[in-house]
C-alpha positions as CSV (number, residue, x, y, z in Angstrom):
1,M,41.9,22.5,34.1
2,I,41.1,18.9,32.9
3,R,42.9,15.9,34.3
4,L,42.6,12.1,33.4
5,H,44.5,9.9,35.8
6,N,45.0,6.2,34.9
7,V,41.9,6.2,32.9
8,S,40.8,3.0,31.1
9,K,37.7,2.1,29.0
10,T,36.4,-1.2,27.8
11,Y,33.4,-1.8,25.6
12,Q,31.7,-5.3,26.1
13,T,29.1,-7.1,24.0
14,D,27.8,-10.5,24.4
15,K,30.8,-12.1,22.6
16,V,33.5,-9.6,22.4
17,E,35.4,-7.4,24.9
18,T,37.3,-4.4,23.4
19,L,39.8,-2.4,25.3
20,A,39.5,1.1,23.9
21,L,41.7,3.0,26.3
22,R,44.3,1.8,28.9
23,G,46.0,3.8,31.7
24,I,45.5,7.1,30.1
25,D,47.3,10.0,32.1
26,L,46.6,13.4,30.5
27,R,46.3,16.9,31.7
28,V,44.9,19.8,29.6
29,R,45.7,23.3,30.9
30,E,43.5,26.4,30.6
31,A,43.7,28.1,27.2
32,E,45.7,25.3,25.6
33,F,45.1,24.1,22.1
34,V,45.7,20.2,22.2
35,C,45.5,18.1,19.3
36,I,44.7,14.2,19.6
37,M,46.1,12.3,16.8
38,G,46.4,8.5,15.9
39,P,45.3,5.9,13.4
40,S,41.5,5.0,13.0
41,G,40.2,2.8,15.8
42,C,43.0,3.7,18.3
43,G,40.7,5.4,20.8
44,K,40.8,9.1,19.9
45,S,37.2,9.7,19.9
46,T,36.5,7.6,23.0
47,L,39.3,9.8,24.8
48,L,37.4,12.9,23.5
49,N,34.1,11.6,24.9
50,L,35.6,10.9,28.4
51,I,37.1,14.3,28.4
52,G,33.7,15.9,27.6
53,L,31.9,13.7,30.3
54,L,29.8,12.1,27.4
55,D,31.0,8.6,28.6
56,Q,32.2,7.1,31.8
57,P,35.6,5.5,32.4
58,G,35.8,1.9,33.4
59,S,38.5,2.8,35.8
60,G,40.5,5.8,36.8
61,A,39.5,9.3,37.7
62,I,38.5,12.5,35.6
63,H,39.0,16.0,37.3
64,V,37.4,19.1,35.8
65,G,38.3,22.5,37.4
66,G,40.1,20.6,40.1
67,A,37.1,18.6,41.2
68,A,36.8,14.9,40.6
69,V,33.7,13.8,38.7
70,A,32.3,11.3,41.1
71,S,28.9,10.1,39.7
72,Y,27.9,10.1,36.1
73,R,24.2,9.5,37.0
74,D,24.0,12.7,38.8
75,K,22.1,15.7,37.1
76,H,24.9,18.0,38.2
77,V,27.2,16.1,35.6
78,A,24.8,17.2,32.9
79,Q,24.9,20.8,34.2
80,L,28.6,20.7,34.5
81,R,28.9,19.4,30.9
82,N,26.6,22.0,29.5
83,A,28.4,24.8,31.3
84,T,31.8,23.9,30.7
85,F,32.0,22.2,27.2
86,G,31.0,22.9,23.7
87,F,31.0,20.2,21.0
88,I,31.9,20.4,17.4
89,F,31.5,17.3,15.2
90,Q,32.7,16.3,11.7
91,S,29.3,15.8,10.4
92,F,27.9,19.2,11.8
93,H,24.8,17.6,13.3
94,L,22.6,20.5,12.4
95,I,18.7,20.1,12.2
96,N,17.7,20.9,8.5
97,D,14.2,21.8,9.5
98,L,15.4,24.6,11.8
99,R,16.8,28.0,10.7
100,V,20.5,28.7,11.5
101,I,19.7,30.9,14.4
102,D,17.3,28.3,16.0
103,N,20.1,25.6,15.6
104,V,22.5,27.8,17.4
105,E,20.1,28.6,20.1
106,L,19.5,24.9,20.9
107,P,22.0,24.4,23.7
108,L,20.5,27.4,25.7
109,L,17.3,25.8,26.0
110,Y,18.6,23.8,28.9
111,R,19.3,27.0,30.8
112,S,16.9,29.2,32.6
113,L,17.2,32.1,30.3
114,P,14.6,34.6,28.9
115,A,13.8,34.0,25.2
116,G,15.1,37.5,24.2
117,E,18.5,36.8,26.0
118,R,18.7,33.4,24.2
119,R,18.0,34.9,20.9
120,A,20.6,37.8,21.5
121,M,23.3,35.3,22.4
122,A,22.7,33.3,19.4
123,R,22.9,36.3,17.2
124,A,26.3,37.2,18.9
125,A,27.7,33.8,18.2
126,L,26.7,33.8,14.6
127,E,28.3,37.3,14.2
128,K,31.6,36.0,15.8
129,V,31.8,33.2,13.2
130,G,31.0,35.5,10.3
131,L,27.5,34.4,9.6
132,G,25.3,37.3,10.9
133,A,23.7,37.6,7.4
134,R,22.7,34.0,7.2
135,M,20.6,33.7,10.5
136,D,17.3,33.0,8.8
137,H,18.8,30.5,6.2
138,Y,18.4,26.7,6.6
139,P,21.5,24.5,6.9
140,N,20.9,22.9,3.4
141,Q,21.1,26.4,1.9
142,L,24.7,26.7,3.2
143,S,28.1,25.4,2.0
144,G,29.8,22.7,4.0
145,G,32.2,25.3,5.6
146,Q,29.4,27.6,6.5
147,Q,27.6,24.7,8.1
148,Q,30.6,23.9,10.1
149,R,30.7,27.6,11.2
150,V,27.1,27.3,12.3
151,A,28.1,24.3,14.4
152,I,31.0,26.3,16.0
153,A,28.5,29.0,16.8
154,R,26.2,26.5,18.4
155,A,29.2,25.2,20.4
156,I,30.3,28.6,21.8
157,V,26.9,30.3,22.3
158,G,26.9,29.1,25.8
159,R,30.3,30.7,26.4
160,P,32.0,27.4,27.3
161,R,35.6,27.1,28.8
162,V,36.4,24.2,26.7
163,L,35.7,23.4,23.0
164,L,35.9,19.7,22.0
165,A,36.2,19.1,18.3
166,D,36.0,15.7,16.6
167,E,37.5,15.9,13.1
168,P,36.0,19.3,12.5
169,T,37.7,19.8,9.1
170,G,37.3,16.1,8.1
171,N,34.4,16.8,5.5
172,L,35.9,20.1,4.2
173,D,38.3,20.9,1.3
174,S,41.7,22.2,2.3
175,K,40.6,26.0,1.9
176,M,37.5,25.5,4.0
177,G,39.4,23.4,6.5
178,G,42.0,26.1,6.8
179,E,39.3,28.7,7.5
180,I,37.8,26.6,10.3
181,M,41.3,26.1,11.8
182,D,41.8,29.9,11.7
183,L,38.5,30.4,13.5
184,L,39.5,27.8,16.2
185,L,42.8,29.4,16.7
186,D,41.2,32.9,17.2
187,L,38.9,31.5,19.8
188,N,41.8,29.9,21.5
189,R,43.7,33.1,21.6
190,E,40.8,34.7,23.2
191,G,41.2,32.3,26.1
192,T,39.1,29.4,25.2
193,T,40.7,25.9,25.7
194,V,40.4,23.6,22.6
195,V,40.9,19.8,22.4
196,M,40.7,18.5,18.7
197,V,40.9,15.1,17.3
198,T,42.2,15.1,13.8
199,H,44.1,13.1,11.1
200,D,45.3,16.3,9.4
201,E,49.2,16.9,10.2
202,R,49.0,20.3,8.7
203,A,46.2,21.5,11.1
204,A,48.0,19.8,14.0
205,Q,51.4,21.5,13.4
206,R,49.4,24.8,14.2
207,V,48.5,24.0,17.7
208,N,50.3,24.1,21.2
209,R,50.6,20.5,21.8
210,I,50.0,17.2,20.1
211,V,49.0,14.0,22.0
212,R,49.3,10.8,20.0
213,V,47.2,7.7,20.7
214,F,48.1,4.2,19.6
215,D,46.3,1.0,20.6
216,G,44.4,2.8,23.3
217,Q,47.5,4.3,25.0
218,L,49.4,7.6,25.0
219,V,52.7,7.4,23.2
220,A,55.6,10.0,23.1
């Protein structure tokens, strides 16, 4: 479903050139749950951003659904990203001035959908993560675990084929973190592909496959 072939990424400033990733070959199959692990600064988040087409490789090729992503300046890449991927972040990235249901509905604003259909899809996503009764609350009225559930609802509202999660349990205690992992595993069992960056070995042991990154390279 997703393939990276000999992908490298370098970040450059006026004085420093940093090689973030080097010679990455990775294949993620449909309905897999893949965990990316490694020490801080090893390139995990860079790898996740490349998979999700949020960043462009310096060299190499990325294929999504069997087709190579040729131009990162094309509007079709944005459409492909919006239709294929849902993103979950460690810090939730919710807008505190918007109600929960409005936060969840945000990704649908980029699609040509009637307002009523967008609202129905947002409600269904919140029901799926167990927050149907919190639709009209604001993020700062929720616990950390509930905010992460809202973030997951926002990620799945557009029915993406792939969820990309960057340290989704990193700001949560072990109980809340376990509940979020349960939810991600449920979504995976329903057929959603999940790629997750984490430092949590206990969470990683619950997934299909662990990919380890060290100094910008994949290691066995």
